[in-house]
C-alpha positions in Angstrom: 27.9 -7.1 15.6 27.5 -10.8 14.6 25.1 -13.1 16.2 27.6 -15.9 15.3 30.0 -14.3 17.9 27.6 -15.4 20.5 28.8 -19.1 21.3 27.8 -19.9 24.7 24.7 -19.5 26.8 26.4 -17.0 28.9 26.7 -15.0 25.9 22.8 -14.9 25.7 22.4 -13.9 28.9 24.7 -11.1 28.8 23.6 -9.7 25.6 22.4 -6.3 24.8 19.9 -6.8 22.3 20.5 -3.1 20.8 23.8 -4.3 19.5 22.3 -6.3 17.0 19.0 -4.3 16.0 20.2 -2.9 12.7 18.5 -5.4 10.5 15.9 -8.1 10.8 17.2 -11.4 11.4 17.8 -14.1 9.0 16.3 -17.9 9.7 20.0 -18.8 9.7 20.6 -16.2 12.2 17.6 -17.4 14.2 18.8 -21.2 13.7 22.0 -20.1 15.3 20.4 -18.6 18.3 18.3 -21.7 18.8 21.4 -23.8 18.5 23.3 -22.2 21.1 20.3 -22.1 23.4 19.6 -25.9 22.9 15.9 -25.4 21.7 16.4 -26.9 18.5 15.8 -30.6 17.7 15.7 -32.7 14.4 14.9 -36.5 14.4 17.9 -38.3 12.4 15.8 -41.5 11.2 16.5 -43.8 13.7 12.9 -45.5 14.2 14.1 -46.6 17.9 14.6 -42.8 18.7 11.2 -41.0 19.7 9.6 -38.1 18.0 7.7 -35.1 18.9 3.8 -35.0 19.4 2.5 -31.6 18.6 0.0 -29.5 20.7 -2.2 -29.4 17.8 -2.7 -33.5 17.9 0.1 -34.7 14.8 3.5 -35.3 14.8 6.7 -33.7 13.6 10.3 -34.9 12.8 11.3 -31.3 13.9 10.9 -29.3 17.1 11.7 -25.5 17.5 11.4 -24.7 21.1 11.1 -21.1 21.0 9.2 -20.7 24.1 11.7 -21.8 26.1 14.2 -19.2 24.3 12.1 -16.3 24.9 11.5 -17.2 28.8 15.1 -17.9 29.3 17.2 -15.3 27.8 15.6 -11.6 28.2 18.1 -10.0 25.6 17.0 -12.5 23.0 13.5 -11.8 23.9 13.7 -8.1 23.2 15.8 -8.5 20.2 13.2 -10.7 18.7 10.3 -8.5 20.1 11.9 -5.8 18.1 11.9 -7.6 15.0 8.6 -8.6 15.2 7.4 -5.3 15.9 9.5 -4.0 12.8 7.2 -6.5 10.8 4.0 -4.2 11.3 3.8 -1.2 9.3 4.6 2.2 10.9 1.1 3.5 10.4 -0.5 0.4 12.4 2.1 0.7 14.7 1.2 4.0 16.3 -2.8 2.9 16.6 -2.1 -0.1 18.7 -3.6 -0.3 22.2 -3.5 -4.1 23.5 -0.8 -6.7 22.3 -2.0 -10.5 23.1 0.2 -13.7 22.3 -0.7 -17.3 23.5 0.1 -18.7 26.6 2.7 -19.6 27.3 5.4 -20.2 24.5 4.2 -16.3 23.0 3.9 -14.5 26.6 7.3 -13.1 27.1 7.4 -12.2 23.4 3.8 -9.9 23.7 4.8 -8.4 26.5 8.1 -7.3 25.2 6.4 -5.9 22.1 3.8 -4.2 24.5 6.7 -2.4 26.2 8.0 -1.3 22.8 4.9 -0.2 21.5 4.0 1.2 25.1 0.7 -0.6 24.5 -1.2 -2.6 27.3 -0.3 -6.4 27.4 -3.2 -8.6 27.3 -2.2 -11.9 28.9 -3.8 -15.1 27.9 -4.0 -18.5 30.3 -4.0 -21.9 28.4 -6.3 -24.8 29.8 -5.9 -28.5 28.9 -8.5 -30.4 30.4 -7.8 -33.7 28.3 -10.3 -32.4 25.5 -9.8 -29.3 23.2 -7.0 -26.6 24.5 -8.3 -23.1 24.8 -6.9 -19.9 25.4 -8.7 -17.3 28.0 -8.4 -13.7 28.3 -7.5 -13.2 32.2 -10.0 -10.9 34.2 -6.6 -9.0 35.3 -6.1 -7.3 32.0 -9.5 -5.5 32.3 -11.5 -4.7 29.4 -10.5 -3.9 25.8 -12.8 -0.5 24.8 -14.6 0.5 21.7 -11.8 2.0 19.3 -8.8 -0.1 20.8 -6.8 -1.9 18.0 -5.7 -5.3 19.4 -2.1 -6.4 17.9 -1.4 -10.5 18.1 2.0 -11.7 17.9 3.1 -15.3 18.1 6.3 -16.9 18.5 5.6 -19.8 15.9 2.5 -21.9 14.2 2.5 -25.1 13.0 -1.2 -25.3 12.1 -2.8 -22.0 12.9 -5.0 -23.6 15.6 -3.4 -22.0 18.4 -3.3 -18.2 16.9 -6.9 -19.0 16.4 -7.8 -19.9 19.6 -6.3 -17.0 21.2 -8.7 -14.6 19.1 -11.7 -16.8 20.3 -10.4 -16.2 24.0 -10.0 -12.5 23.5 -13.5 -12.3 21.9 -14.9 -14.6 24.9 -13.2 -12.5 27.7 -14.6 -9.2 26.3 -18.5 -9.8 25.6 -19.6 -6.2 26.0 -18.0 -5.4 22.7 -19.9 -6.6 19.6 -16.5 -7.1 17.7 -13.1 -6.8 18.8 -10.6 -4.7 16.3 -7.7 -7.0 15.6 -4.8 -5.5 13.5 -4.6 -6.4 10.0 -1.1 -8.0 10.4 -0.4 -10.9 12.6 3.2 -10.8 13.1 5.3 -14.0 14.4 8.6 -15.0 14.5 8.8 -18.5 12.5 5.8 -19.9 10.1 6.1 -23.4 10.1 2.5 -24.3 8.4 2.5 -26.7 5.6 0.8 -26.0 3.2 1.2 -22.3 4.1 -1.3 -20.4 5.9 -1.4 -16.6 4.9 -4.5 -15.5 6.9 -5.6 -15.9 10.5 -9.1 -14.6 11.3 -8.6 -11.9 8.6 -5.5 -10.9 9.5 -2.3 -11.5 7.0 0.3 -13.4 8.9 3.6 -12.2 8.7 6.9 -13.9 10.1 10.4 -12.9 10.4 11.1 -16.4 8.6 9.4 -19.6 7.2 10.9 -22.8 8.1 8.9 -25.7 6.5 9.0 -28.9 8.6 8.0 -32.4 8.2 4.6 -32.2 10.2 2.1 -35.5 10.1 -1.6 -35.5 10.8 -2.8 -37.9 13.5 -2.5 -41.5 12.0 -0.5 -40.4 9.2 3.0 -40.1 10.7 5.5 -42.7 9.3 7.4 -42.5 12.2 4.8 -43.7 14.5 4.5 -46.7 11.7 7.9 -47.9 12.5 7.7 -47.8 16.0 9.4 -44.8 16.8 7.5 -43.1 20.4 5.9 -40.0 20.6 6.9 -37.7 23.2 5.9 -34.3 24.2 8.9 -32.0 23.7 8.0 -29.7 26.6 6.6 -32.7 28.7 7.4 -34.1 32.0 9.2 -31.1 33.8 11.9 -31.0 30.9 12.9 -34.7 30.9 11.5 -35.3 27.3 13.3 -32.9 26.3 16.7 -34.4 27.4 15.4 -38.0 26.0 14.9 -36.1 22.3 18.2 -34.8 22.6 19.8 -38.3 23.5 20.8 -37.0 26.8 18.5 -39.4 28.8 17.0 -42.8 28.1 13.3 -43.2 27.1 
């Protein structure tokens, strides 16, 4: 079946992901899903309009709200989990005992991939105390054992900081082991890094799609320079997204 046949959020809610699991999705198909789900935004160049403030500290003229789409539509999440799983070579898939992904954006994805692989889902918790953001291993997960293989999956990354934070959180939460054995593949849906990051923590980054966005380091954003206000896209209980999309005034 063609994904372009899904034209409403009702269609996304009712979809059977197995109807679309005959191939790996392309960027154009992902873009279609994001548009239908109202989960993609791009600045139109008007300096009076706000732009996206990124969690890594910089800015962007584009925001792909994959985390919201994964949480909102179970069928879409299951389809993308199958796609991400298929990025991992079969000989590795058979050895995976844990699946982890960043809180909160990649939690549904990691849970779904773990289900497909019949592995354990290692839940993470993000903390933001106004300083450096961290990802923590939840004690309720239990502990990773010697010989376990941990597969990391992510929805997307812009700078690679969050995936690195996940790995550090897994290590800190499992100090009984001298070393955590991570899969040699870090699989994600969309790679937005510029310049492209090909490895994180010794694992090769493999993505379903690569999509370059205009991301700007702190103090070097041309949109800030012309007076465009910064907004955290998922902030203020969803109101910021409505402002970015032009449905509410700042």
